[in-house]
Wavefront OBJ file of the C-alpha trace (Angstrom):
o trace
v -29.832 2.395 -14.688
v -27.257 0.805 -16.115
v -26.401 3.526 -18.347
v -26.269 5.740 -15.093
v -23.832 4.015 -13.403
v -21.748 3.235 -16.800
v -21.739 7.389 -16.627
v -20.962 7.323 -13.216
v -17.766 5.159 -13.179
v -16.591 7.090 -17.071
v -16.859 10.952 -14.857
v -14.834 9.366 -11.964
v -11.696 7.650 -14.370
v -10.122 10.829 -14.760
v -9.398 11.530 -11.156
v -9.082 8.236 -10.380
v -4.873 6.812 -9.445
v -4.479 10.563 -8.307
v -3.033 10.977 -4.860
v -2.824 14.920 -3.685
v -0.429 16.282 -1.191
v -0.533 19.306 0.686
v 3.038 21.138 0.056
v 4.509 24.579 0.332
v 5.833 26.986 -2.967
v 8.782 28.497 -2.552
v 7.149 31.178 -1.207
v 5.755 29.781 1.907
v 2.487 29.392 0.928
v 0.043 26.710 0.284
v 0.216 24.458 -2.875
v -0.740 21.088 -3.657
v 1.340 18.078 -5.006
v -0.997 15.796 -7.518
v 0.776 12.715 -8.783
v -1.562 10.884 -11.648
v -0.270 8.145 -13.282
v 1.444 8.463 -17.261
v -1.470 10.282 -18.263
v -1.117 14.448 -17.377
v -4.732 15.161 -18.070
v -5.683 13.433 -14.791
v -3.786 15.907 -13.011
v -5.603 18.499 -14.540
v -8.513 17.176 -14.194
v -7.340 16.453 -10.287
v -6.288 20.160 -10.302
v -9.887 21.633 -11.545
v -11.486 19.089 -9.300
v -9.493 21.049 -5.667
v -9.218 24.030 -6.830
v -12.754 25.322 -7.944
v -12.150 28.610 -8.759
v -9.050 27.840 -10.704
v -5.310 27.445 -9.955
v -1.708 28.784 -11.462
v 0.615 26.007 -12.610
v 4.194 26.283 -10.759
v 5.705 23.211 -12.033
v 5.227 19.816 -13.912
v 7.706 16.834 -14.033
v 8.081 13.033 -14.233
v 9.230 10.345 -11.285
v 10.780 7.288 -13.009
v 10.338 4.585 -10.531
v 13.312 2.210 -11.590
v 12.829 -2.001 -9.941
v 14.897 -4.972 -10.643
v 14.425 -8.468 -10.112
v 16.473 -11.611 -10.883
v 19.902 -12.983 -10.227
v 23.056 -11.102 -10.562
v 23.467 -12.952 -14.022
v 19.745 -12.121 -14.409
v 18.654 -8.933 -13.633
v 15.036 -8.001 -15.150
v 14.483 -3.757 -15.248
v 11.184 -2.048 -15.400
v 10.422 1.449 -14.944
v 7.531 3.435 -14.438
v 7.318 6.877 -15.350
v 4.100 9.008 -12.915
v 3.590 12.469 -13.945
v 3.187 14.936 -11.424
v 1.871 18.517 -11.194
v 2.364 21.320 -8.630
v -0.550 23.981 -8.821
v -1.421 26.320 -6.217
v -5.168 27.576 -5.820
v -6.806 30.701 -6.679
l 1 2 3 4 5 6 7 8 9 10 11 12 13 14 15 16 17 18 19 20 21 22 23 24 25 26 27 28 29 30 31 32 33 34 35 36 37 38 39 40 41 42 43 44 45 46 47 48 49 50 51 52 53 54 55 56 57 58 59 60 61 62 63 64 65 66 67 68 69 70 71 72 73 74 75 76 77 78 79 80 81 82 83 84 85 86 87 88 89 90
């Protein structure tokens, strides 16, 4: 029984921490914008899950978030990069 739970957890791992939003492509048709953290493989896995008949990649890229904290004399900067993929389901 514990091995089944571990297997189930590992199978859901690639799609964890992803978000999917419905957007429009350049022709006005429906497309999906997938944000998937630092690993583009998560985007591909989520696209395959959302589009069981396949998908076409319209764009890929990276969103960077920069957070600064501290006092003006002692600034600390943290950068986080998230992969983004825009797809159109077939």
